[in-house]
N, C-alpha and C positions, 0 to 999 in steps of 0.2 A: 559530628556523627552522633546519633542518638543511641542510647543503650537499650537493652531489652526491657528494662523497667520503666522507660520513659513513656508517658502517655502519648496517645496518637496526636494530640494537639501540639505536642512538642516537636514532632517529626517534620513539620513544615520548615521551609527554608527560613532561616533567621537573618534578616537584613540589618540587625541592630547596629553592628559596628560600621557598616557602610553608611547608614543613615547618620550615625554619630559623626563620622568624619566629614560627610557632606555638610552637616550643620555647622561644624567647626570651620570649614572652608568658607561657607556663606558669611559667617560672622567676621572672619578675617577680612573679607572684602567690604562688608558693611561698616567696618571700622574706618572707612573713608571719612566719617564724621570727624575723626581726630586730625585729619589733614588741615582743618581750618586754622589751627594755630600758625602753621607755616604759610598758608595762603594769606591769612590776615597780616602777617609780618611783611609780606611782599607788597600787599595793597597799601599798607601804611606808609611805605617808603616811596611807592611809585604813583599812587593816585591820591587825590585830595579828599579822602573820606574823614568824617568826624569820628570821635571815639564811639559815640552811640551807633553810628552807621556800621562801624567795624564789628560791633557786638551783636547786631540784630540777626544776621543770617544764622550764626551758630546757636544763639539763644532760642530762636524760633524753631530751628531744626530739632533741638532737644525737646522742646515742648510738644511739637507736632508728633515727634517720635513716640513719646509716652502716651499721648492721647489716641493715636492711631492704633496702638496695641489692642485697644478694646474691640473695635470693629474687625480688625485684622485677626484677632484671636477667635472671634465668633466665626468668621469666614473659614479659618483653618479647621475649626471643629466640624463645620458643615460641609465644606467643599474639598477638604484635604489640603495638606501642606504644599504640594507640588505647584498648584495653580497660584496660591497666595504668595509663595516665595518668588515665583516668576513675575508676578505683578510688582513685587518689591524691587526686583532687579531692573525692570523696565522703568519704573518711576525714578530710581536713583540715576540711571543713565540719562533719561530725558531731562531731568532736573539739572544735572551738571552740564550737559550739552547746551541747554538753554542759557545757563549762567555764563558760559564761555562765549557763546555766540553774541550775546548782548553786550560784550565788552566790559567797560568799567562802570556799568549801570548798577546803582544800588538796588533799584527795583528788580533787575534781573537776578541778582544774587539772593535777594529776599525770597523771590518766587521760586527760582531754580534750586538753590541750595537749601534755603530755609524750609519752604513748604513741600516742594515735590520730592527732593532727596530725603528730607526728614520723614515724609510719609512712607517713602520706599523703604527706608531703614526699619520703620515700624512693621511694615508688612513682612519683610524678610526675617527680622528678629523673632516675630511672633510665630513663624513657621519652622524655626530651626530646632528648638528644644522639645516641644510636645511629641513629635513623631519618634524622636530618639528614645525618650524615657519609656515609651509604651512597649518597646521591645525587650526591656530588662525587668527583672524582679525588683521589688521594693527596696531590697537591701543594697541595690546599686544605683538608686535614684540620684543621690547626691553626687556620686562620682560622674555619672553620665551627664547630668545637668552642668556640672562644673566644667567638664571637658568641652561641651558644646559652646558655652558662653565664654570660655577662656579666649576664644578667637577674637572676640570683640575687644577684650582688654589688651591683648598682645598686639593688636593691629597697629597701634601707633609706633611700635618699635621699628616696623619697616616702612610704614606710610610716611612718617615725618621725613626721614632722609630721602626717600624716593621723591616726595613732592618738592623738597628743596632742590634736588638735582634737576628735576624736570623744569622747575621755574627758572633756574639759572641758565638752562640750556635752551628752552623754548618759549619762556614767558608765562605769565599767569593764566591767560585765557586758554592757550593751547594745553597747558597742564591740566586745567579743570576739565576740559573736553576729553582729553586723553584718559584721565582717571575714570570719568563717567562712562566712556565707551568700553574700557577694559573691564570695569566692574559689572556693567550690564551683561557682558558675555559670560563672565565668571559666575555671577549669581544665578543667571537663568540656566546655565549649563548644570551647575551643581543642584539646582532645584529639581531637576528631572530624576535625581537619585533619591529624593525623599519619598517615603511611603510609610503608611501605618500598618500595623499587623491586621490580618484578616479577622473577621468576627469569630469569637470563641478562642482566640489564641491565648495561651497561657505561657508566659516566659519560663524557660528552663530555670529551675532553682526556686520557683515560687512555692512558698509554704502556706498551705491552706489552714486557716484558723479553725479549730473545732467549733461546730455550731453551738451557739449559746442558747440557753433557755430564755423565753420571753421575747420581747420585741427585737427585731433585727435593726442594727444601727445602719443609718443611711450611709452608703459609700460614695455615691455620686450626687453632687449638689448642682442645681441649676444656678445661674447668676442671681436670680431673685431670691432663691433659698439661701445662698451664701451671704447676701447682703442683710439677711435677717439674723445672722449670728454675730455676737459681739467679737468673736475671734477675728473676723474680717477687719474690723476697725482697729483692733490691737495690732494685727500684722501690718496694716497700712501705716500706722503711726511708727512702728518699729522700723519698717523699711525706709520711710521718709527720713528718719533720724540717721540711720546707718549710711544710707546712700547719700543723703544731703551733706553730711559731714565730709565724706570722701570727695564729693564733687566740688565742695567749697575749697578744699585744699588744692585739688587739681586745677581749679580756675585761677589760683594765685601762685602756683608752684614756681613760675618763672621769677617771682619777686623774692624768693627765699635766698638769703646769702648774697654773695657776689655773683657776677654774671655767669662765671663758669659753674658755680654751684646751682644756679637756676636751671641751666641746661641739663646738668646731671640729675637734678631733682625730677625733671619731667621724665627722663628715661627710666629712673628708678621707680617712679610711680607706675609707669606702663608695665614694666616687668613684674612688679609686685601685683598689679591689678590682674594680669593674666594668671599668674601662679596661684594667687589667693583663691581663685574660683575652683581650681582643681583640688587644692589642699583642703579647703573648707568642705567641699562636696564629699571627698573621701572620708574626712574626719567625722562628718555628721552621720555617715553610714555606720561607722564603727562606734562612736561615742554618743550619738543621739543629736537631733537637730537643736534642741533647746540648750543643752550644755555647750555645744559648739558655737551657736550664735551669741550666747551671753558672754562667752570668753572673748570672742572677736570684738564685741561692742565695748567691753571694758578696756581691752588693749587699744582700741581706737581712741577712747577717751584719754588714755595715758599719752598716746602719741601726739594728739593735737595740743595737749598742754605742754609737752616737751618742745614741740615746734614753736609754740608761742615764746617759751623761755629762750629758745635759740636765737630769737630776733633781738634780744637785749645786747647792747654794746659790750664787746669783749666776753661774750658768753662762751663757755667751754663747749657748748653744743652747736656753736655757729660755724664750725669747720665744714668743709665740703664733704668729707667722708661721713661725718655725723649726720648732716642733713640728708645725704643720699640714703643712709641706712634708715632714718626715720621716715623718709618719703616712701621707701620700699615697703616698710611696715604699714604705712597708711594705705598704700596700694593693695597690699594683701588683705587688710581688714575691709577695705571698701569692696574689693572683688568678691569677698566671701558672701556679701549680701546677694550678689547676682546668681550664686549657686544655691544658697540656702532657701531663699524665698520661693523659687519655683518648687523646691522639694517640699516645703511647708504646704504650698498650695495643693500639690498632688496628694500628700498625706492626709490633709484635712478635708479636701473637697472632691477628691477623685479625679479620674482621667477623662470621663465622658465630655465634660465641658472645660477641660483644663486650659485650652487656649484663651477663651474669653474670661474665665475666672482669673487667670494670672494676669491678663491684660488689665483688668480692673485693679488688681493689687499693684501692678506696675505703674499706674498713674502716680503713685506716691514717689517713685523715683524722679519723675519729671518735676512734680511740685516741690519735693524736698530739695532737689538740686537747684531749682530755679530760685526758691525763696532764700535759702541759706547763702547762695552765691551772690544774689542781689543784695541781701542784707549786709554781707561782708563788704561789698563795694561802698555802700552808703555809709556804713560805720567808719570805714577808712577815710572817706571824705570828711566826716565830722570830727573824728578824733586823731587822724593822722597815723593810726596803727590798726592792725587786725586783732589786737589782744582780746578785746571784748568778744569778737566773733569766735575766736578759738575757745574761750572759756564757756561761752553759751553753747557751742556745739558739744563740748565735753559734758555739760549738764544734761543735754538732750540724750546723749549716748548712754549715760548712766540710767536715766529714766527708762530708756528702751530696754536696757539689760534687766532692770527690775521687772518690767512687764513680761519679758521673755520667761522669767522664772514662774510667773503666775499663769501664763496662758496654757490652755489644755485643748485637746481635740474636741470638736463639736460632738455632741452625743444625741443628736436628733434621731428619731426612729424612721425607718423606711416608709415612704408613701405607699399606699396600697396599689396605685396605678403606676405602670412603668413610665420612666422618663422618656422624653423624645429622643429618638435615635439620631446619631450623627452619621455622616457619610464618610466612608473610608475611601481614600484615593491613593 
């Protein structure tokens, strides 16, 4: 309920929390990506796929996911989140149904899971965060972004045991088709709850800055304008390092310690991944984006070094509990990136083109994860250990932390002509 001092623009219905919870639910469903580790294990024991064939659907899904974020973000800005998220749900459903129908076909899983489901995840993910943050003032951007994206990180906590149960009960193909059909219904249903504020809406609690003398700083950047700022490339590099290091550890988590330690490590990573997004988002609202990000990057560098040391014979860090705690911290630090970089994008480049602008920055997630995970595997083949990969990731994380301290908000002045309007849906 509005108070007597609340401006008229504040009196309209605020759908902020409804949209936030819908976005959280969509991401919980789109985390079907994490079911691949269970599906892969079943395929490995039941079908005659090579190691490279086993890795292709998931790797391709991650790459397609990150690349589709750009056009999906553009569509979200222009056509609204409801339609784009619905497209995402349909693509995920059709892709997984296709993979299941084609049986043990490598081609079917590459096209169905890798391309179609990967693209669907990109469409859905691109539509979940932008509408939510637009309903809240800047001081809550980090918290809201963290809550929405936490669903994707927490998804593996329930998807992994669910997929394992379904495969044991009904088989691989029936499980894949069932998950696809279920998430098609869930994502498309929740997509109908997404909406952006009406034109002129001012979130309650927004504090207007006093008008400054001289040129007015540009608040909303088009993609081409953003690409002309050095801050974009700095953010891209920082994101690639932070996300890449976390994805590298996630890709090899099952190799940590003894068999039971590997399973616990995967669960610890998932829980930390989800929690880290909320913790980092809330912390950045209170302490500032730069200080929060630099802290998490340094902590991540320490964690990957400790994980490397834990792999030495008779290491005191090699116990199941120690590895679980370190993996939980790696998950928290990795998850922080998924909350902080959307917040940086909004702070630096505005909300009008937030979808496509963040999509461009998010390509670093796919490239960083793909490159560091691939390099880790190749280094393991050559040296027999992941030691060099761990220390290389630590160096990149420290460089990213240093860059975080140097980056500052773009200071370009406002263009005389108005930017192109986006469509609210």
